[in-house]
KOLTORVO-351273 format. One line per field, with one value per residue (C-alpha): residue in three letters; x, y, z. Coordinates in steps of 0.1 Angstrom, whole numbers, plus 5000, padded with zeros to 4 digits. Each point is the difference from the previous one (the first is absolute). Layout:
// KOLTORVO-351273
aa <- ALA | ...
X <- X | ...
Y <- Y | ...
Z <- Z | ...
// end
This chain:
// KOLTORVO-351273
aa <- MET | ALA | LYS | VAL | ARG | GLY | LEU | TYR | GLN | ARG | PRO | ASP | SER | GLU | VAL | TRP | TRP | ILE | SER | TYR | THR | THR | ALA | SER | GLY | GLN | ARG | VAL | ARG | GLU | SER | THR | GLY | THR | THR | VAL | TYR | ASP | ASP | ALA | LYS | ARG | ALA | LEU | ASP | GLU | LYS | ARG | GLY | ARG | LEU | ALA | ARG | GLY | GLU | VAL | VAL | LEU | PRO | ARG | LEU | ASP | LYS | VAL | THR | TYR | ASP | GLU | ALA | LYS | ALA | ASP | LEU | ILE | ALA | PHE | TYR | THR | THR | HIS | LYS | THR | ARG | ASP | LEU | GLY | GLU | THR | GLU | ASP | ARG | LEU | THR | HIS | LEU | ASP | ALA | PHE | PHE | THR | GLY | ARG | ARG | LEU | ALA | ALA | ILE | GLY | GLN | ASP | THR | VAL | THR | ALA | TYR | ALA | ALA | GLN | ARG | GLN | ALA | ALA | THR | LYS | ALA | ASP | ASP | GLY | ALA | GLU | ARG | PRO | GLY | ALA | ALA | ASN | GLY | THR | ILE | ASN | ARG | GLU | LEU | ALA | THR | LEU | SER | LYS | LEU | LEU | ARG | LEU | ALA | TYR | GLU | HIS | GLY | LYS | LEU | GLN | ARG | LEU | PRO | VAL | VAL | LYS | LYS | LEU | ARG | GLU | ALA | ASP | PRO | ARG | ALA | GLY | PHE | VAL | THR | ARG | GLU | GLN | PHE | THR | SER | ILE | ARG | ARG | HIS | LEU | PRO | GLU | GLU | LEU | GLN | VAL | ALA | VAL | THR | VAL | ALA | TYR | THR | PHE | GLY | TRP | ARG | LYS | ARG | GLU | VAL | LEU | ASP | LEU | LYS | HIS | ARG | GLU | HIS | TYR | ASN | ALA | GLN | GLU | GLY | THR | LEU | ARG | LEU | ASP | PRO | GLY | ALA | THR | LYS | ASN | ARG | GLU | GLY | ARG | VAL | VAL | ARG | LEU | THR | PRO | GLU | LEU | LEU | ASP | MET | LEU | ASP | ALA | GLN | ALA | ARG | ARG | VAL | ARG | LYS | LEU | GLU | ARG | GLU | THR | GLY | ARG | VAL | ILE | PRO | TRP | LEU | PHE | PRO | HIS | LEU | GLU | GLY | ALA | HIS | VAL | GLY | GLN | ARG | ILE | THR | ASP | PRO | ARG | LYS | ALA | TRP | GLU | SER | ALA | CYS | ALA | ALA | ALA | GLY | HIS | PRO | GLY | LEU | LEU | ILE | HIS | ASP | LEU | ARG | ARG | SER | ALA | VAL | ARG | ASN | MET | GLU | GLN | ALA | GLY | VAL | PRO | ARG | SER | VAL | ALA | MET | LYS | LEU | THR | GLY | HIS | LYS | THR | GLU | ASN | VAL | TYR | ARG | ARG | TYR | ALA | ILE | VAL | SER | ASP | SER | ASP | LEU | GLU | GLU | ALA | ALA | LEU | ARG | ILE | GLY | ARG | ALA | ALA | ALA | SER | VAL | THR | PHE | PRO | SER | ARG | SER | ALA | VAL | SER | ALA | GLY | LYS | GLY | VAL | ALA
X <- 1926 | 5024 | 4995 | 4986 | 5010 | 4968 | 4979 | 4997 | 4977 | 4996 | 5007 | 4963 | 4984 | 5002 | 4989 | 5028 | 5008 | 5016 | 5023 | 5008 | 5014 | 4978 | 5012 | 5001 | 5022 | 4972 | 5003 | 4969 | 4991 | 4967 | 4983 | 4992 | 4973 | 5011 | 5019 | 5011 | 5037 | 4996 | 4969 | 5018 | 5031 | 4978 | 4986 | 5034 | 5013 | 4969 | 5006 | 5036 | 4991 | 4976 | 5027 | 5025 | 4973 | 4998 | 4964 | 4984 | 4999 | 4977 | 4997 | 4973 | 4968 | 4978 | 5014 | 4989 | 4970 | 4971 | 5017 | 5031 | 4979 | 4979 | 5029 | 5013 | 4967 | 5002 | 5034 | 4988 | 4972 | 5021 | 5027 | 4978 | 4973 | 4972 | 4977 | 4986 | 5019 | 4975 | 4974 | 5021 | 5009 | 4961 | 4997 | 5031 | 4985 | 4971 | 5023 | 5028 | 4973 | 4997 | 5035 | 5022 | 5027 | 4989 | 5027 | 4995 | 5001 | 4970 | 4976 | 4977 | 4966 | 4987 | 5017 | 4986 | 4966 | 5003 | 5009 | 4970 | 4975 | 5016 | 4995 | 4966 | 4988 | 4982 | 5018 | 4990 | 5009 | 5011 | 4964 | 4986 | 4988 | 5006 | 5018 | 4997 | 5026 | 5022 | 4983 | 5014 | 5013 | 5019 | 5016 | 5007 | 5021 | 5021 | 5004 | 5016 | 5024 | 5008 | 5004 | 5024 | 5019 | 5003 | 5010 | 5027 | 5014 | 5000 | 5018 | 5027 | 5006 | 4983 | 4971 | 5004 | 4964 | 4976 | 4966 | 4968 | 4979 | 4963 | 4980 | 4962 | 4970 | 4993 | 4966 | 4987 | 5018 | 4978 | 4981 | 4990 | 4996 | 4992 | 4977 | 5006 | 4968 | 5009 | 5036 | 4986 | 4973 | 5029 | 5025 | 4976 | 5001 | 5040 | 5024 | 5012 | 5035 | 4988 | 4974 | 5029 | 5020 | 4971 | 4995 | 5036 | 4995 | 4967 | 5013 | 5035 | 4993 | 5031 | 5004 | 4992 | 5036 | 5011 | 4976 | 5008 | 5036 | 4998 | 5019 | 4985 | 5034 | 5014 | 4974 | 4974 | 5010 | 4970 | 5016 | 5003 | 4968 | 5019 | 5001 | 5030 | 5009 | 5038 | 5018 | 4999 | 4970 | 4977 | 4994 | 5014 | 5030 | 4992 | 4993 | 4969 | 4991 | 4962 | 4984 | 4972 | 4964 | 4987 | 4980 | 5031 | 5021 | 4977 | 4996 | 5037 | 5005 | 4978 | 5015 | 5035 | 4990 | 4984 | 5033 | 5020 | 4976 | 5004 | 5037 | 4997 | 4978 | 5020 | 5035 | 5013 | 5007 | 4972 | 5013 | 4969 | 4972 | 4976 | 5007 | 4974 | 4986 | 4988 | 4999 | 5026 | 5020 | 4999 | 5028 | 5009 | 4995 | 4966 | 5008 | 4968 | 4968 | 4977 | 4978 | 4993 | 4993 | 4976 | 4981 | 4996 | 4988 | 4975 | 4988 | 4996 | 4981 | 5027 | 5014 | 5027 | 5019 | 5037 | 5025 | 5017 | 4968 | 5010 | 5031 | 4980 | 4972 | 5025 | 5013 | 4962 | 4995 | 5028 | 4990 | 4962 | 5016 | 5019 | 5037 | 5023 | 5010 | 5038 | 4995 | 4975 | 5026 | 5026 | 4978 | 4991 | 5031 | 4987 | 5025 | 4977 | 4964 | 4992 | 4980 | 4973 | 5000 | 4997 | 4971 | 4983 | 5006 | 4987 | 4993 | 4962 | 5015 | 5012 | 4968 | 4978 | 5024 | 4999 | 4960 | 5002 | 5023 | 4979 | 4968 | 5017 | 5012 | 4966 | 4984 | 5023 | 4991 | 4972 | 4976 | 4980 | 4961 | 4978 | 4985 | 5034 | 5010 | 4967 | 5007 | 5033 | 4986 | 4972 | 5031 | 5020
Y <- 8620 | 5031 | 5024 | 5035 | 5029 | 5016 | 4971 | 4977 | 4978 | 5002 | 4972 | 4993 | 5006 | 4988 | 5032 | 5020 | 5036 | 5026 | 5026 | 5034 | 5036 | 5028 | 5033 | 5018 | 4972 | 4983 | 4963 | 4982 | 4963 | 4987 | 4965 | 4990 | 4979 | 4969 | 4969 | 4996 | 5012 | 5011 | 5021 | 5018 | 5006 | 5017 | 5022 | 5011 | 5004 | 5023 | 5020 | 5005 | 5011 | 5024 | 5016 | 4999 | 5020 | 5028 | 4989 | 5002 | 4966 | 4994 | 4970 | 4974 | 5018 | 4976 | 5014 | 5035 | 5010 | 5026 | 5016 | 5008 | 5012 | 5022 | 5018 | 5005 | 5016 | 5025 | 5009 | 5004 | 5025 | 5018 | 5007 | 5007 | 5015 | 4987 | 4989 | 5015 | 4978 | 5001 | 4988 | 4969 | 4992 | 4999 | 4974 | 4981 | 4997 | 4978 | 4980 | 4994 | 4979 | 4978 | 4999 | 5005 | 4972 | 4986 | 4992 | 5023 | 4973 | 4981 | 5030 | 4993 | 5008 | 4972 | 5017 | 5034 | 4985 | 4987 | 5035 | 5017 | 4973 | 5008 | 5036 | 4997 | 4977 | 5017 | 5005 | 5003 | 5031 | 4996 | 5007 | 4974 | 5020 | 4987 | 5025 | 4995 | 4990 | 5024 | 5011 | 4988 | 5036 | 4999 | 4966 | 5010 | 5028 | 4977 | 4976 | 5029 | 5006 | 4962 | 5001 | 5028 | 4983 | 4967 | 5019 | 5018 | 4969 | 4985 | 5031 | 4996 | 4963 | 4984 | 4985 | 4980 | 5001 | 5028 | 4985 | 5013 | 5019 | 5001 | 5029 | 4996 | 5014 | 5031 | 5017 | 5025 | 5034 | 5023 | 5026 | 5023 | 5036 | 5030 | 5025 | 5038 | 5001 | 4969 | 5017 | 5032 | 4983 | 4975 | 5029 | 5021 | 4971 | 5001 | 5020 | 5032 | 4987 | 4967 | 5022 | 5018 | 4967 | 4980 | 5031 | 4997 | 4961 | 5007 | 5025 | 4989 | 4962 | 4998 | 4970 | 5001 | 4998 | 5028 | 5023 | 4993 | 5004 | 5034 | 5027 | 5034 | 5021 | 4976 | 4990 | 5025 | 5035 | 5024 | 5030 | 4977 | 4980 | 4966 | 4968 | 4977 | 4964 | 4992 | 4973 | 4968 | 5010 | 4985 | 4963 | 5004 | 5021 | 5030 | 5036 | 5019 | 5037 | 5011 | 5034 | 5003 | 5008 | 5033 | 4976 | 4979 | 5033 | 5014 | 4967 | 4994 | 5036 | 4997 | 4965 | 5016 | 5027 | 4974 | 4981 | 5033 | 5007 | 4966 | 5003 | 5035 | 4981 | 4968 | 5020 | 4976 | 4994 | 4980 | 4994 | 4981 | 5017 | 4975 | 4994 | 4992 | 5032 | 4987 | 4969 | 4978 | 5002 | 5035 | 5014 | 4964 | 4993 | 4982 | 4965 | 4982 | 5017 | 4971 | 5001 | 5038 | 4993 | 4970 | 5019 | 5031 | 4975 | 4986 | 5034 | 5010 | 4969 | 4986 | 4972 | 4976 | 5026 | 4999 | 5028 | 4984 | 5005 | 5037 | 4991 | 4985 | 5024 | 5028 | 4984 | 4996 | 5036 | 5011 | 4979 | 5016 | 5033 | 4997 | 4999 | 4983 | 4964 | 5010 | 5032 | 4977 | 4973 | 5025 | 5015 | 4965 | 4984 | 4970 | 4986 | 4986 | 5003 | 4966 | 5018 | 5010 | 4967 | 4983 | 5021 | 5006 | 5037 | 5021 | 5035 | 5012 | 5020 | 4968 | 4979 | 5028 | 5002 | 4963 | 5002 | 5026 | 4982 | 4968 | 5020 | 5016 | 4966 | 4986 | 5030 | 4996 | 4965 | 5000 | 4966 | 4992 | 5003 | 4970 | 5008 | 5001 | 4966 | 4985 | 5013 | 4986 | 4964 | 5004 | 5007 | 4971
Z <- 3070 | 4999 | 5026 | 4991 | 5021 | 5014 | 4997 | 5029 | 5025 | 5035 | 5023 | 5010 | 4967 | 4964 | 4985 | 4981 | 5011 | 4982 | 5008 | 4982 | 5006 | 4989 | 4981 | 5034 | 5015 | 5021 | 5005 | 4991 | 5010 | 4987 | 4996 | 4963 | 5014 | 4980 | 5006 | 4966 | 4991 | 4965 | 5009 | 5029 | 4981 | 4969 | 5027 | 5014 | 4964 | 4993 | 5030 | 4989 | 4964 | 5014 | 5024 | 4970 | 4977 | 5030 | 5006 | 5035 | 5016 | 5028 | 5024 | 4990 | 4991 | 5021 | 5029 | 4995 | 5022 | 4998 | 5029 | 4979 | 4969 | 5022 | 5013 | 4966 | 4990 | 5029 | 4990 | 4966 | 5008 | 5029 | 4971 | 4968 | 5020 | 4974 | 5024 | 5034 | 5026 | 5026 | 4975 | 4991 | 5036 | 5007 | 4972 | 5011 | 5034 | 4986 | 4976 | 5029 | 5019 | 4973 | 4980 | 5029 | 4999 | 4966 | 4974 | 4972 | 4972 | 5015 | 4997 | 4969 | 4991 | 5024 | 5029 | 4988 | 4999 | 5034 | 5013 | 4981 | 5019 | 5032 | 4997 | 4986 | 5032 | 5027 | 5032 | 5037 | 5023 | 5036 | 5011 | 4979 | 4972 | 4966 | 4976 | 4964 | 4977 | 4978 | 4968 | 4967 | 4993 | 5033 | 4993 | 4965 | 5011 | 5023 | 4969 | 4982 | 5028 | 4998 | 4962 | 5003 | 5027 | 4977 | 4970 | 5019 | 5015 | 4962 | 4987 | 5026 | 4991 | 5033 | 4982 | 4969 | 4990 | 5003 | 5013 | 4986 | 5026 | 4988 | 5015 | 5013 | 4982 | 5018 | 5008 | 4973 | 5004 | 5024 | 4979 | 5028 | 4989 | 5022 | 4984 | 5007 | 5019 | 5022 | 5009 | 5008 | 5027 | 5012 | 5005 | 5022 | 5027 | 5002 | 5021 | 4985 | 4992 | 4984 | 4981 | 4981 | 4999 | 4981 | 4977 | 4990 | 4992 | 4983 | 4979 | 4986 | 5007 | 5024 | 5024 | 5037 | 5010 | 4974 | 5014 | 5036 | 4997 | 4988 | 5019 | 5002 | 4995 | 4975 | 4978 | 5001 | 4983 | 5005 | 4978 | 4972 | 5006 | 4998 | 5018 | 4993 | 5006 | 5001 | 4979 | 5018 | 5023 | 4975 | 4990 | 4965 | 5014 | 4981 | 5011 | 4993 | 5002 | 4995 | 4999 | 5026 | 4993 | 5017 | 5023 | 5011 | 5002 | 5025 | 5020 | 5002 | 5010 | 5029 | 5008 | 5001 | 5025 | 5022 | 5001 | 5006 | 5029 | 5015 | 5000 | 5017 | 5028 | 5002 | 5000 | 4972 | 4964 | 4982 | 4965 | 4988 | 4980 | 5015 | 5037 | 5024 | 5015 | 5033 | 5019 | 5016 | 4967 | 4994 | 4978 | 4986 | 4964 | 4992 | 4987 | 4999 | 4995 | 4992 | 5030 | 4995 | 4965 | 5004 | 5028 | 4978 | 4971 | 5023 | 5013 | 4964 | 4990 | 4976 | 5019 | 4984 | 4981 | 5003 | 5002 | 4969 | 4981 | 5000 | 4977 | 4971 | 5005 | 4995 | 4966 | 4988 | 5009 | 4980 | 4968 | 5004 | 5003 | 4968 | 5015 | 4976 | 5014 | 4998 | 5023 | 5024 | 5001 | 5010 | 5027 | 5016 | 4994 | 4979 | 4976 | 4976 | 4988 | 5013 | 5027 | 4972 | 4988 | 5034 | 5013 | 4964 | 5004 | 4971 | 4994 | 4995 | 4969 | 4986 | 5003 | 4985 | 4970 | 4997 | 5000 | 4974 | 4977 | 5004 | 4992 | 4969 | 4987 | 5004 | 4983 | 4967 | 4995 | 4975 | 4999 | 4970 | 5001 | 5003 | 4966 | 4985 | 5015 | 4988 | 4964 | 5000 | 5009 | 4971 | 4976 | 5013
// end
């Protein structure tokens, strides 16, 4: 057997190893995993051929782990900024507990199913109480992150075959809406600063975080009567400017005065439009008003409504008011009309027009009388 440079066996094994130099000058030695000389030589020739063509040559793909692919995913999002990194890291926390140390090539639908089953299973807290498993929607968001991780590894040449990751069936979309009467009664039971914040959300369909991140000097313009969201501060990364209704203009003027008064009393600059006005966190931005909202809903006799229900309610209100969908989507930040289909949002005028058209169509149809039908039968 002629000796081939770059192909050798170790003294303690019959497995053939190959050695080659990458384009960057790095010496790589790796096992072919075979004791057959011809197979090992073909593996070495294949590596050298790819190097000659200027292609990226990586060590054996079965050595690439989930951990390496995860690092690539974080680097991708950090560089391209196409996804909120904090949200991604939250999802990766759950994926890490199951996939850390696993070889990427070994991840398939059976592994994904096992992960989903583990996440669905109830767990016990330190105090012995049983905690329900994650909802299918939550698991699907995590599987979407896993899919992106696998696809990125495939694009980087670290995965030879892209596995199929099937999602779980999710619960029907929540269809909670808040009527104007319900909203008015709930709002009365909220602190002043939150009354203004939820009115912004209910009027323009802005997300909770978008509203609570507003700054009274940067984003609120009392002279022009506008409220602005900066590009990059929204989920779709696009900025927004809205003209305020008279009600909101009065409420925001009063809120800005309260914040300036708090600045004088505390002797410090408070940038937020909706800070805590009292209590242990006075002056700090309100981050999670869910408890106050739930208490207000219970006091108003409408328990179970969510703050996010205000967003889809705003969409429905605009549709019923005759606001063109293109304009409504600019105000709320929706990129597609899917929200209208998902929650079966339709305007009253469209329903009335449909009923009129159906009525006119029915009236235009002439049915033969019974006598004419009988006469026709006789002739036949």
